[in-house]
Structure formats: C-alpha cells, structure tokens
Steps between C-alpha positions, in 0.01 A plus 500: 500500500426310181218487255550127402308245707671164466251242361643234724421710808143564378458124439643391829271754674185387305587138583527557874186709499314208312616269780339725751816691620364839576814623651672505165527826311703680235747767614387848441833621364382495143406807304259560207288212371697260708435685810132515424492128438672430833256733689189345341609141560595574848157663557332195345686280741406714783141504407489121469677462837231725668224292326646177632524630853125615470396170364670319785329737747151439347570127494576502869189696582265301287651153510610490866274746686193418283404859429 
C-alpha cells in the first residue's frame, strides 16, 4: 500500500481514456487521497464506458431499426 500516486501512471491512464480505451484503470492499491483519486477516476471511466455502450445500443435501435 502506498499513498503516492505516480503522475506518469495517472497521465498514461488519462491518455488511454481520452483515446476511448475504457478497459484502462488505476490500481486500487493506493491509500489516502491517492486511493480516492484512483477510485474516482476508475468510476468516471466506468461511467463513460456504460454511456458509450448505451449510445451504441440506442444508435442501433434508432438508426438501423427505425424506431
């Protein structure tokens, strides 16, 4: 357990997320503020992953099925 979240790790995670990689996440081994940052960033990535899946579903229903 560590309470220091490496900036390079956060940056690489954010860059992957920006590219649309919703499988990326920060490890949950951090404590304190670093752990909270990891949890919140992972939650934001998961929320966006679910939103992208829902938008794809709606697009299929509206665009291809005409509903």
